[in-house]
Jmol script that loads the backbone (N, CA, C; Angstrom):
load data "model"
ATOM      1  N   MET A   1       8.766 -32.225  14.497  1.00  0.00           N
ATOM      2  CA  MET A   1       8.948 -32.038  13.314  1.00  0.00           C
ATOM      3  C   MET A   1      10.144 -32.476  12.447  1.00  0.00           C
ATOM      4  N   ALA A   2      11.162 -33.131  13.001  1.00  0.00           N
ATOM      5  CA  ALA A   2      12.155 -34.074  12.735  1.00  0.00           C
ATOM      6  C   ALA A   2      11.551 -35.300  11.867  1.00  0.00           C
ATOM      7  N   THR A   3      10.604 -35.896  12.532  1.00  0.00           N
ATOM      8  CA  THR A   3      10.184 -37.144  12.453  1.00  0.00           C
ATOM      9  C   THR A   3       9.331 -37.042  11.231  1.00  0.00           C
ATOM     10  N   VAL A   4       8.736 -36.084  10.560  1.00  0.00           N
ATOM     11  CA  VAL A   4       7.862 -35.787   9.982  1.00  0.00           C
ATOM     12  C   VAL A   4       8.778 -35.487   8.330  1.00  0.00           C
ATOM     13  N   ARG A   5       9.874 -34.669   8.788  1.00  0.00           N
ATOM     14  CA  ARG A   5      10.868 -34.324   7.697  1.00  0.00           C
ATOM     15  C   ARG A   5      11.423 -35.647   7.456  1.00  0.00           C
ATOM     16  N   ALA A   6      11.765 -36.479   8.216  1.00  0.00           N
ATOM     17  CA  ALA A   6      12.492 -37.774   8.033  1.00  0.00           C
ATOM     18  C   ALA A   6      11.656 -38.820   6.827  1.00  0.00           C
ATOM     19  N   PHE A   7      10.178 -38.842   7.477  1.00  0.00           N
ATOM     20  CA  PHE A   7       9.406 -39.557   6.452  1.00  0.00           C
ATOM     21  C   PHE A   7       9.566 -38.793   5.258  1.00  0.00           C
ATOM     22  N   ASP A   8       9.172 -37.707   5.104  1.00  0.00           N
ATOM     23  CA  ASP A   8       9.015 -36.835   3.972  1.00  0.00           C
ATOM     24  C   ASP A   8      10.401 -37.258   3.042  1.00  0.00           C
ATOM     25  N   ARG A   9      11.620 -37.255   3.469  1.00  0.00           N
ATOM     26  CA  ARG A   9      12.680 -37.411   2.670  1.00  0.00           C
ATOM     27  C   ARG A   9      12.861 -39.031   2.185  1.00  0.00           C
ATOM     28  N   ILE A  10      12.124 -40.099   3.279  1.00  0.00           N
ATOM     29  CA  ILE A  10      12.385 -41.338   2.548  1.00  0.00           C
ATOM     30  C   ILE A  10      11.124 -41.738   1.701  1.00  0.00           C
ATOM     31  N   VAL A  11       9.722 -40.917   1.620  1.00  0.00           N
ATOM     32  CA  VAL A  11       8.963 -41.207   0.668  1.00  0.00           C
ATOM     33  C   VAL A  11       9.295 -40.471  -0.610  1.00  0.00           C
ATOM     34  N   CYS A  12       9.836 -39.318  -0.495  1.00  0.00           N
ATOM     35  CA  CYS A  12       9.898 -38.303  -1.688  1.00  0.00           C
ATOM     36  C   CYS A  12      11.271 -38.506  -2.611  1.00  0.00           C
ATOM     37  N   ALA A  13      12.308 -39.047  -1.702  1.00  0.00           N
ATOM     38  CA  ALA A  13      13.669 -39.189  -2.188  1.00  0.00           C
ATOM     39  C   ALA A  13      14.127 -38.496  -2.856  1.00  0.00           C
ATOM     40  N   GLY A  14      13.984 -37.006  -2.247  1.00  0.00           N
ATOM     41  CA  GLY A  14      14.758 -36.128  -2.858  1.00  0.00           C
ATOM     42  C   GLY A  14      13.892 -35.398  -3.732  1.00  0.00           C
ATOM     43  N   THR A  15      12.712 -35.875  -4.254  1.00  0.00           N
ATOM     44  CA  THR A  15      11.609 -35.049  -5.318  1.00  0.00           C
ATOM     45  C   THR A  15      11.052 -34.460  -4.125  1.00  0.00           C
ATOM     46  N   GLN A  16      10.252 -33.692  -5.017  1.00  0.00           N
ATOM     47  CA  GLN A  16       9.034 -32.717  -4.281  1.00  0.00           C
ATOM     48  C   GLN A  16       7.772 -32.680  -4.895  1.00  0.00           C
ATOM     49  N   PRO A  17       6.737 -33.204  -4.672  1.00  0.00           N
ATOM     50  CA  PRO A  17       5.504 -33.295  -5.288  1.00  0.00           C
ATOM     51  C   PRO A  17       4.916 -31.807  -5.395  1.00  0.00           C
ATOM     52  N   ASP A  18       4.173 -31.683  -6.653  1.00  0.00           N
ATOM     53  CA  ASP A  18       3.528 -30.290  -6.750  1.00  0.00           C
ATOM     54  C   ASP A  18       2.282 -30.516  -5.750  1.00  0.00           C
ATOM     55  N   LEU A  19       1.774 -31.198  -5.423  1.00  0.00           N
ATOM     56  CA  LEU A  19       0.627 -30.830  -4.720  1.00  0.00           C
ATOM     57  C   LEU A  19       0.664 -32.016  -3.766  1.00  0.00           C
ATOM     58  N   THR A  20       0.619 -31.973  -2.266  1.00  0.00           N
ATOM     59  CA  THR A  20       0.508 -32.527  -1.184  1.00  0.00           C
ATOM     60  C   THR A  20      -0.776 -32.179  -0.338  1.00  0.00           C
ATOM     61  N   LEU A  21      -1.593 -33.504  -0.343  1.00  0.00           N
ATOM     62  CA  LEU A  21      -2.877 -33.363   0.751  1.00  0.00           C
ATOM     63  C   LEU A  21      -2.529 -34.066   1.721  1.00  0.00           C
ATOM     64  N   VAL A  22      -3.058 -33.277   2.789  1.00  0.00           N
ATOM     65  CA  VAL A  22      -2.863 -34.009   4.379  1.00  0.00           C
ATOM     66  C   VAL A  22      -4.178 -33.953   4.911  1.00  0.00           C
ATOM     67  N   LEU A  23      -4.386 -35.130   4.755  1.00  0.00           N
ATOM     68  CA  LEU A  23      -5.887 -35.824   5.914  1.00  0.00           C
ATOM     69  C   LEU A  23      -5.566 -35.453   7.244  1.00  0.00           C
ATOM     70  N   ASP A  24      -6.238 -34.322   7.733  1.00  0.00           N
ATOM     71  CA  ASP A  24      -6.118 -33.993   9.257  1.00  0.00           C
ATOM     72  C   ASP A  24      -7.289 -34.447   9.742  1.00  0.00           C
ATOM     73  N   LEU A  25      -7.024 -35.347  11.014  1.00  0.00           N
ATOM     74  CA  LEU A  25      -7.895 -36.026  11.797  1.00  0.00           C
ATOM     75  C   LEU A  25      -7.226 -35.810  13.153  1.00  0.00           C
ATOM     76  N   VAL A  26      -7.986 -35.426  14.083  1.00  0.00           N
ATOM     77  CA  VAL A  26      -7.151 -35.493  15.832  1.00  0.00           C
ATOM     78  C   VAL A  26      -6.724 -37.023  15.788  1.00  0.00           C
ATOM     79  N   PRO A  27      -5.939 -37.238  16.496  1.00  0.00           N
ATOM     80  CA  PRO A  27      -5.044 -38.669  16.706  1.00  0.00           C
ATOM     81  C   PRO A  27      -5.903 -39.553  17.134  1.00  0.00           C
ATOM     82  N   ARG A  28      -6.669 -39.198  18.502  1.00  0.00           N
ATOM     83  CA  ARG A  28      -7.453 -40.311  19.023  1.00  0.00           C
ATOM     84  C   ARG A  28      -8.512 -40.650  17.954  1.00  0.00           C
ATOM     85  N   LEU A  29      -9.210 -40.064  17.029  1.00  0.00           N
ATOM     86  CA  LEU A  29      -9.921 -40.382  16.170  1.00  0.00           C
ATOM     87  C   LEU A  29      -9.267 -41.302  14.958  1.00  0.00           C
ATOM     88  N   SER A  30      -8.133 -41.029  14.501  1.00  0.00           N
ATOM     89  CA  SER A  30      -7.512 -41.671  13.880  1.00  0.00           C
ATOM     90  C   SER A  30      -6.948 -43.045  13.915  1.00  0.00           C
ATOM     91  N   LEU A  31      -6.697 -43.194  15.136  1.00  0.00           N
ATOM     92  CA  LEU A  31      -6.430 -44.399  15.713  1.00  0.00           C
ATOM     93  C   LEU A  31      -7.780 -45.304  16.117  1.00  0.00           C
ATOM     94  N   GLN A  32      -8.773 -44.669  16.402  1.00  0.00           N
ATOM     95  CA  GLN A  32      -9.941 -45.254  16.454  1.00  0.00           C
ATOM     96  C   GLN A  32     -10.237 -46.043  15.073  1.00  0.00           C
ATOM     97  N   ARG A  33      -9.856 -45.109  14.012  1.00  0.00           N
ATOM     98  CA  ARG A  33     -10.482 -45.593  12.651  1.00  0.00           C
ATOM     99  C   ARG A  33      -9.341 -46.441  12.436  1.00  0.00           C
ATOM    100  N   ALA A  34      -8.237 -46.713  12.561  1.00  0.00           N
ATOM    101  CA  ALA A  34      -7.302 -47.590  12.325  1.00  0.00           C
ATOM    102  C   ALA A  34      -7.741 -48.837  13.055  1.00  0.00           C
ATOM    103  N   GLN A  35      -7.708 -48.801  14.159  1.00  0.00           N
ATOM    104  CA  GLN A  35      -8.271 -49.891  14.874  1.00  0.00           C
ATOM    105  C   GLN A  35      -9.334 -50.766  14.468  1.00  0.00           C
ATOM    106  N   GLY A  36     -10.461 -49.825  13.766  1.00  0.00           N
ATOM    107  CA  GLY A  36     -11.549 -50.204  13.284  1.00  0.00           C
ATOM    108  C   GLY A  36     -11.017 -50.976  12.103  1.00  0.00           C
ATOM    109  N   ARG A  37     -10.320 -50.704  10.991  1.00  0.00           N
ATOM    110  CA  ARG A  37     -10.107 -51.220   9.834  1.00  0.00           C
ATOM    111  C   ARG A  37      -9.467 -52.598  10.161  1.00  0.00           C
ATOM    112  N   GLN A  38      -8.199 -52.559  11.156  1.00  0.00           N
ATOM    113  CA  GLN A  38      -7.601 -53.974  11.599  1.00  0.00           C
ATOM    114  C   GLN A  38      -8.340 -54.749  12.367  1.00  0.00           C
ATOM    115  N   SER A  39      -9.914 -54.357  12.936  1.00  0.00           N
ATOM    116  CA  SER A  39     -10.807 -55.356  13.406  1.00  0.00           C
ATOM    117  C   SER A  39     -11.254 -56.203  12.328  1.00  0.00           C
ATOM    118  N   GLU A  40     -11.868 -55.178  11.336  1.00  0.00           N
ATOM    119  CA  GLU A  40     -12.431 -55.674  10.015  1.00  0.00           C
ATOM    120  C   GLU A  40     -11.489 -56.608   9.089  1.00  0.00           C
ATOM    121  N   ARG A  41     -10.104 -56.570   9.176  1.00  0.00           N
ATOM    122  CA  ARG A  41      -9.125 -57.523   8.453  1.00  0.00           C
ATOM    123  C   ARG A  41      -8.526 -58.470   9.094  1.00  0.00           C
ATOM    124  N   LYS A  42      -9.076 -58.538  10.782  1.00  0.00           N
ATOM    125  CA  LYS A  42      -8.618 -59.147  11.536  1.00  0.00           C
ATOM    126  C   LYS A  42      -7.028 -59.323  11.535  1.00  0.00           C
ATOM    127  N   SER A  43      -6.399 -58.131  11.361  1.00  0.00           N
ATOM    128  CA  SER A  43      -5.241 -57.934  11.685  1.00  0.00           C
ATOM    129  C   SER A  43      -4.337 -57.511  12.740  1.00  0.00           C
ATOM    130  N   ASN A  44      -3.192 -57.317  13.140  1.00  0.00           N
ATOM    131  CA  ASN A  44      -2.669 -56.985  14.295  1.00  0.00           C
ATOM    132  C   ASN A  44      -2.436 -55.343  14.050  1.00  0.00           C
ATOM    133  N   GLN A  45      -2.115 -54.566  15.102  1.00  0.00           N
ATOM    134  CA  GLN A  45      -1.948 -53.081  14.926  1.00  0.00           C
ATOM    135  C   GLN A  45      -0.758 -53.153  14.357  1.00  0.00           C
ATOM    136  N   GLU A  46      -0.568 -52.021  13.324  1.00  0.00           N
ATOM    137  CA  GLU A  46       0.390 -51.609  12.717  1.00  0.00           C
ATOM    138  C   GLU A  46       1.638 -51.022  13.532  1.00  0.00           C
ATOM    139  N   ARG A  47       2.744 -50.958  12.876  1.00  0.00           N
ATOM    140  CA  ARG A  47       3.952 -49.948  13.765  1.00  0.00           C
ATOM    141  C   ARG A  47       3.618 -48.618  14.284  1.00  0.00           C
ATOM    142  N   PHE A  48       2.829 -47.865  13.432  1.00  0.00           N
ATOM    143  CA  PHE A  48       2.886 -46.483  13.533  1.00  0.00           C
ATOM    144  C   PHE A  48       1.623 -46.443  14.547  1.00  0.00           C
ATOM    145  N   GLU A  49       0.437 -47.166  14.614  1.00  0.00           N
ATOM    146  CA  GLU A  49      -0.685 -47.359  15.787  1.00  0.00           C
ATOM    147  C   GLU A  49       0.005 -47.749  16.878  1.00  0.00           C
ATOM    148  N   LEU A  50       1.062 -48.595  17.231  1.00  0.00           N
ATOM    149  CA  LEU A  50       1.642 -49.121  18.392  1.00  0.00           C
ATOM    150  C   LEU A  50       2.538 -47.793  18.825  1.00  0.00           C
ATOM    151  N   GLN A  51       2.729 -46.675  18.153  1.00  0.00           N
ATOM    152  CA  GLN A  51       3.425 -45.677  19.024  1.00  0.00           C
ATOM    153  C   GLN A  51       2.908 -44.499  19.990  1.00  0.00           C
ATOM    154  N   GLY A  52       1.501 -44.864  20.198  1.00  0.00           N
ATOM    155  CA  GLY A  52       0.940 -43.784  21.258  1.00  0.00           C
ATOM    156  C   GLY A  52       0.664 -42.771  21.193  1.00  0.00           C
ATOM    157  N   MET A  53      -0.556 -41.815  21.748  1.00  0.00           N
ATOM    158  CA  MET A  53      -0.971 -40.526  21.733  1.00  0.00           C
ATOM    159  C   MET A  53       0.109 -39.631  21.147  1.00  0.00           C
ATOM    160  N   ARG A  54       0.834 -39.830  22.069  1.00  0.00           N
ATOM    161  CA  ARG A  54       1.881 -38.413  22.149  1.00  0.00           C
ATOM    162  C   ARG A  54       2.875 -38.388  20.642  1.00  0.00           C
ATOM    163  N   PHE A  55       3.108 -39.416  20.172  1.00  0.00           N
ATOM    164  CA  PHE A  55       3.914 -39.418  19.132  1.00  0.00           C
ATOM    165  C   PHE A  55       2.920 -38.982  17.854  1.00  0.00           C
ATOM    166  N   HIS A  56       1.641 -39.655  17.672  1.00  0.00           N
ATOM    167  CA  HIS A  56       0.791 -38.747  16.491  1.00  0.00           C
ATOM    168  C   HIS A  56       0.397 -37.820  16.820  1.00  0.00           C
ATOM    169  N   LYS A  57       0.160 -37.120  18.161  1.00  0.00           N
ATOM    170  CA  LYS A  57       0.103 -35.575  18.113  1.00  0.00           C
ATOM    171  C   LYS A  57       1.403 -34.679  17.474  1.00  0.00           C
ATOM    172  N   ARG A  58       2.586 -35.517  18.111  1.00  0.00           N
ATOM    173  CA  ARG A  58       3.699 -34.743  17.272  1.00  0.00           C
ATOM    174  C   ARG A  58       3.606 -34.738  15.759  1.00  0.00           C
ATOM    175  N   VAL A  59       3.551 -36.025  15.360  1.00  0.00           N
ATOM    176  CA  VAL A  59       3.544 -36.132  13.425  1.00  0.00           C
ATOM    177  C   VAL A  59       2.355 -34.989  13.035  1.00  0.00           C
ATOM    178  N   ARG A  60       1.221 -34.685  13.900  1.00  0.00           N
ATOM    179  CA  ARG A  60       0.196 -34.227  13.326  1.00  0.00           C
ATOM    180  C   ARG A  60       0.372 -32.810  13.127  1.00  0.00           C
ATOM    181  N   THR A  61       1.109 -32.368  13.857  1.00  0.00           N
ATOM    182  CA  THR A  61       1.773 -30.969  14.594  1.00  0.00           C
ATOM    183  C   THR A  61       2.608 -30.554  13.403  1.00  0.00           C
ATOM    184  N   GLY A  62       3.691 -31.522  13.192  1.00  0.00           N
ATOM    185  CA  GLY A  62       4.705 -31.269  12.206  1.00  0.00           C
ATOM    186  C   GLY A  62       4.000 -31.280  10.974  1.00  0.00           C
ATOM    187  N   TYR A  63       3.044 -31.883  10.462  1.00  0.00           N
ATOM    188  CA  TYR A  63       2.407 -32.021   9.138  1.00  0.00           C
ATOM    189  C   TYR A  63       1.912 -30.726   8.894  1.00  0.00           C
ATOM    190  N   LEU A  64       1.026 -30.206   9.998  1.00  0.00           N
ATOM    191  CA  LEU A  64       0.370 -28.947   9.811  1.00  0.00           C
ATOM    192  C   LEU A  64       1.018 -27.891   9.706  1.00  0.00           C
ATOM    193  N   ALA A  65       2.291 -27.526  10.195  1.00  0.00           N
ATOM    194  CA  ALA A  65       3.598 -26.721  10.491  1.00  0.00           C
ATOM    195  C   ALA A  65       3.958 -26.644   8.870  1.00  0.00           C
ATOM    196  N   ILE A  66       4.317 -27.889   8.093  1.00  0.00           N
ATOM    197  CA  ILE A  66       4.547 -27.960   6.578  1.00  0.00           C
ATOM    198  C   ILE A  66       3.805 -27.314   6.008  1.00  0.00           C
ATOM    199  N   ALA A  67       2.047 -27.473   6.455  1.00  0.00           N
ATOM    200  CA  ALA A  67       1.020 -26.984   5.488  1.00  0.00           C
ATOM    201  C   ALA A  67       1.094 -25.538   5.709  1.00  0.00           C
ATOM    202  N   ARG A  68       1.320 -24.884   6.797  1.00  0.00           N
ATOM    203  CA  ARG A  68       1.406 -23.551   6.644  1.00  0.00           C
ATOM    204  C   ARG A  68       2.413 -22.972   6.123  1.00  0.00           C
ATOM    205  N   LYS A  69       3.748 -23.905   6.314  1.00  0.00           N
ATOM    206  CA  LYS A  69       5.027 -23.108   5.863  1.00  0.00           C
ATOM    207  C   LYS A  69       4.905 -23.150   4.314  1.00  0.00           C
ATOM    208  N   GLU A  70       4.438 -24.057   3.724  1.00  0.00           N
ATOM    209  CA  GLU A  70       3.995 -24.174   2.589  1.00  0.00           C
ATOM    210  C   GLU A  70       2.794 -24.499   1.958  1.00  0.00           C
ATOM    211  N   ALA A  71       2.023 -23.299   1.860  1.00  0.00           N
ATOM    212  CA  ALA A  71       0.918 -23.195   1.585  1.00  0.00           C
ATOM    213  C   ALA A  71       0.359 -23.509   0.382  1.00  0.00           C
ATOM    214  N   ARG A  72       1.020 -23.055  -0.652  1.00  0.00           N
ATOM    215  CA  ARG A  72       0.969 -23.162  -2.045  1.00  0.00           C
ATOM    216  C   ARG A  72       0.816 -24.452  -2.468  1.00  0.00           C
ATOM    217  N   ARG A  73       1.648 -25.543  -1.776  1.00  0.00           N
ATOM    218  CA  ARG A  73       1.617 -26.701  -2.426  1.00  0.00           C
ATOM    219  C   ARG A  73       1.256 -27.725  -1.662  1.00  0.00           C
ATOM    220  N   VAL A  74       1.329 -27.322  -0.216  1.00  0.00           N
ATOM    221  CA  VAL A  74       0.411 -28.370   0.812  1.00  0.00           C
ATOM    222  C   VAL A  74      -0.827 -28.186   1.121  1.00  0.00           C
ATOM    223  N   LYS A  75      -2.044 -28.917   1.066  1.00  0.00           N
ATOM    224  CA  LYS A  75      -3.270 -28.636   1.418  1.00  0.00           C
ATOM    225  C   LYS A  75      -3.830 -29.362   2.363  1.00  0.00           C
ATOM    226  N   VAL A  76      -4.396 -28.865   3.414  1.00  0.00           N
ATOM    227  CA  VAL A  76      -4.943 -29.588   4.457  1.00  0.00           C
ATOM    228  C   VAL A  76      -6.718 -29.910   4.275  1.00  0.00           C
ATOM    229  N   VAL A  77      -6.875 -31.209   4.205  1.00  0.00           N
ATOM    230  CA  VAL A  77      -8.082 -31.516   4.353  1.00  0.00           C
ATOM    231  C   VAL A  77      -8.946 -32.107   5.343  1.00  0.00           C
ATOM    232  N   HIS A  78      -9.842 -31.711   5.978  1.00  0.00           N
ATOM    233  CA  HIS A  78     -10.144 -31.970   7.503  1.00  0.00           C
ATOM    234  C   HIS A  78     -11.023 -33.030   7.080  1.00  0.00           C
ATOM    235  N   ALA A  79     -10.318 -34.043   7.838  1.00  0.00           N
ATOM    236  CA  ALA A  79     -10.892 -35.635   7.383  1.00  0.00           C
ATOM    237  C   ALA A  79     -12.102 -36.315   8.404  1.00  0.00           C
ATOM    238  N   SER A  80     -12.495 -35.599   9.248  1.00  0.00           N
ATOM    239  CA  SER A  80     -13.368 -35.994  10.403  1.00  0.00           C
ATOM    240  C   SER A  80     -15.106 -36.136   9.852  1.00  0.00           C
ATOM    241  N   GLY A  81     -15.080 -35.418   8.750  1.00  0.00           N
ATOM    242  CA  GLY A  81     -16.339 -35.632   8.158  1.00  0.00           C
ATOM    243  C   GLY A  81     -16.928 -36.852   7.428  1.00  0.00           C
ATOM    244  N   PRO A  82     -17.826 -37.091   6.552  1.00  0.00           N
ATOM    245  CA  PRO A  82     -18.549 -38.519   6.106  1.00  0.00           C
ATOM    246  C   PRO A  82     -17.367 -38.610   5.030  1.00  0.00           C
ATOM    247  N   VAL A  83     -17.129 -39.850   4.879  1.00  0.00           N
ATOM    248  CA  VAL A  83     -16.310 -39.997   3.392  1.00  0.00           C
ATOM    249  C   VAL A  83     -16.694 -39.145   2.002  1.00  0.00           C
ATOM    250  N   ALA A  84     -18.007 -39.073   1.961  1.00  0.00           N
ATOM    251  CA  ALA A  84     -18.262 -38.330   0.593  1.00  0.00           C
ATOM    252  C   ALA A  84     -18.178 -36.903   0.728  1.00  0.00           C
ATOM    253  N   GLU A  85     -18.035 -36.295   2.213  1.00  0.00           N
ATOM    254  CA  GLU A  85     -17.370 -35.008   2.204  1.00  0.00           C
ATOM    255  C   GLU A  85     -16.220 -34.717   1.993  1.00  0.00           C
ATOM    256  N   VAL A  86     -15.337 -35.667   2.503  1.00  0.00           N
ATOM    257  CA  VAL A  86     -13.866 -35.791   2.314  1.00  0.00           C
ATOM    258  C   VAL A  86     -13.446 -35.712   0.846  1.00  0.00           C
ATOM    259  N   GLN A  87     -14.056 -36.688   0.523  1.00  0.00           N
ATOM    260  CA  GLN A  87     -13.901 -37.039  -1.097  1.00  0.00           C
ATOM    261  C   GLN A  87     -14.116 -35.920  -1.899  1.00  0.00           C
ATOM    262  N   ALA A  88     -15.442 -34.912  -1.737  1.00  0.00           N
ATOM    263  CA  ALA A  88     -15.466 -34.025  -2.394  1.00  0.00           C
ATOM    264  C   ALA A  88     -14.251 -33.078  -2.362  1.00  0.00           C
ATOM    265  N   GLU A  89     -13.880 -32.695  -1.135  1.00  0.00           N
ATOM    266  CA  GLU A  89     -13.004 -31.708  -0.816  1.00  0.00           C
ATOM    267  C   GLU A  89     -11.605 -32.086  -1.577  1.00  0.00           C
ATOM    268  N   ILE A  90     -11.304 -33.498  -1.694  1.00  0.00           N
ATOM    269  CA  ILE A  90     -10.186 -33.853  -2.236  1.00  0.00           C
ATOM    270  C   ILE A  90     -10.189 -33.418  -3.668  1.00  0.00           C
ATOM    271  N   ARG A  91     -11.736 -33.870  -4.164  1.00  0.00           N
ATOM    272  CA  ARG A  91     -11.714 -33.759  -5.817  1.00  0.00           C
ATOM    273  C   ARG A  91     -11.658 -32.367  -5.863  1.00  0.00           C
ATOM    274  N   LYS A  92     -12.080 -31.195  -5.381  1.00  0.00           N
ATOM    275  CA  LYS A  92     -11.789 -29.793  -5.309  1.00  0.00           C
ATOM    276  C   LYS A  92     -10.581 -29.343  -5.682  1.00  0.00           C
ATOM    277  N   LEU A  93      -9.884 -29.960  -4.410  1.00  0.00           N
ATOM    278  CA  LEU A  93      -8.660 -29.325  -4.530  1.00  0.00           C
ATOM    279  C   LEU A  93      -7.683 -29.900  -5.793  1.00  0.00           C
ATOM    280  N   VAL A  94      -7.727 -31.097  -6.433  1.00  0.00           N
ATOM    281  CA  VAL A  94      -7.282 -31.602  -6.973  1.00  0.00           C
ATOM    282  C   VAL A  94      -7.762 -31.060  -8.521  1.00  0.00           C
ATOM    283  N   ASP A  95      -9.048 -30.710  -8.806  1.00  0.00           N
ATOM    284  CA  ASP A  95      -9.225 -30.062  -9.959  1.00  0.00           C
ATOM    285  C   ASP A  95      -9.056 -28.719 -10.096  1.00  0.00           C
ATOM    286  N   THR A  96      -9.083 -27.900  -8.817  1.00  0.00           N
ATOM    287  CA  THR A  96      -8.457 -26.498  -8.974  1.00  0.00           C
ATOM    288  C   THR A  96      -6.918 -26.628  -9.259  1.00  0.00           C
ATOM    289  N   PHE A  97      -6.156 -27.669  -8.691  1.00  0.00           N
ATOM    290  CA  PHE A  97      -4.424 -27.606  -8.910  1.00  0.00           C
ATOM    291  C   PHE A  97      -4.533 -28.004 -10.577  1.00  0.00           C
ATOM    292  N   LEU A  98      -5.119 -28.919 -11.039  1.00  0.00           N
ATOM    293  CA  LEU A  98      -5.257 -29.395 -12.207  1.00  0.00           C
ATOM    294  C   LEU A  98      -5.676 -28.069 -13.326  1.00  0.00           C
ATOM    295  N   ALA A  99      -6.590 -27.342 -12.954  1.00  0.00           N
ATOM    296  CA  ALA A  99      -6.965 -26.232 -13.867  1.00  0.00           C
ATOM    297  C   ALA A  99      -5.675 -25.390 -13.939  1.00  0.00           C
ATOM    298  N   ARG A 100      -5.207 -24.671 -12.674  1.00  0.00           N
ATOM    299  CA  ARG A 100      -4.136 -23.703 -13.120  1.00  0.00           C
ATOM    300  C   ARG A 100      -3.507 -24.287 -13.848  1.00  0.00           C
ATOM    301  N   ARG A 101      -2.757 -25.945 -13.347  1.00  0.00           N
ATOM    302  CA  ARG A 101      -1.597 -26.063 -14.069  1.00  0.00           C
ATOM    303  C   ARG A 101      -1.954 -26.253 -15.766  1.00  0.00           C
ATOM    304  N   LEU A 102      -2.829 -26.500 -16.226  1.00  0.00           N
ATOM    305  CA  LEU A 102      -3.528 -26.573 -17.755  1.00  0.00           C
ATOM    306  C   LEU A 102      -3.340 -25.004 -18.067  1.00  0.00           C
ATOM    307  N   ASN A 103      -3.919 -24.297 -17.262  1.00  0.00           N
ATOM    308  CA  ASN A 103      -3.780 -22.677 -17.587  1.00  0.00           C
ATOM    309  C   ASN A 103      -2.309 -22.147 -18.188  1.00  0.00           C
ATOM    310  N   ARG A 104      -1.502 -22.447 -17.203  1.00  0.00           N
ATOM    311  CA  ARG A 104      -0.119 -22.171 -17.070  1.00  0.00           C
ATOM    312  C   ARG A 104       0.308 -22.979 -18.381  1.00  0.00           C
ATOM    313  N   LEU A 105       0.015 -24.230 -18.631  1.00  0.00           N
ATOM    314  CA  LEU A 105       0.723 -24.912 -19.875  1.00  0.00           C
ATOM    315  C   LEU A 105       0.037 -24.301 -21.127  1.00  0.00           C
ATOM    316  N   SER A 106      -1.171 -23.916 -21.126  1.00  0.00           N
ATOM    317  CA  SER A 106      -1.844 -23.022 -22.392  1.00  0.00           C
ATOM    318  C   SER A 106      -1.168 -21.950 -22.483  1.00  0.00           C
ATOM    319  N   ARG A 107      -0.853 -21.162 -21.597  1.00  0.00           N
ATOM    320  CA  ARG A 107      -0.027 -19.719 -21.838  1.00  0.00           C
ATOM    321  C   ARG A 107       1.288 -19.692 -22.236  1.00  0.00           C
ATOM    322  N   LYS A 108       2.199 -21.448 -22.294  1.00  0.00           N
ATOM    323  CA  LYS A 108       3.384 -21.226 -22.953  1.00  0.00           C
ATOM    324  C   LYS A 108       3.532 -21.197 -24.422  1.00  0.00           C
TER     325      LYS A 108
END
end "model"
wireframe off; spacefill off
backbone 0.3
color backbone group
């Protein structure tokens, strides 16, 4: 959890997004996908991919804990399916968020 919070502080620099999407994928599959991308680009493993399975499991657990704690703001997208399905779920979540935001603004 401390690692995830540290990432959050670095990336967000004291701000908090109104909507955060967590693309959830079991670490084994996410590392396989990363390795596939690296092979396609003929590049070396990135720093995060070199951290090992235990690290990735802990990071995933941390992000899912944040999503449970901040369910109004953080939405989990199950990313193991086909790209089109993941994309459709992301669009649905973003469209719902924007519609609610527009509704709140129009009431003011």
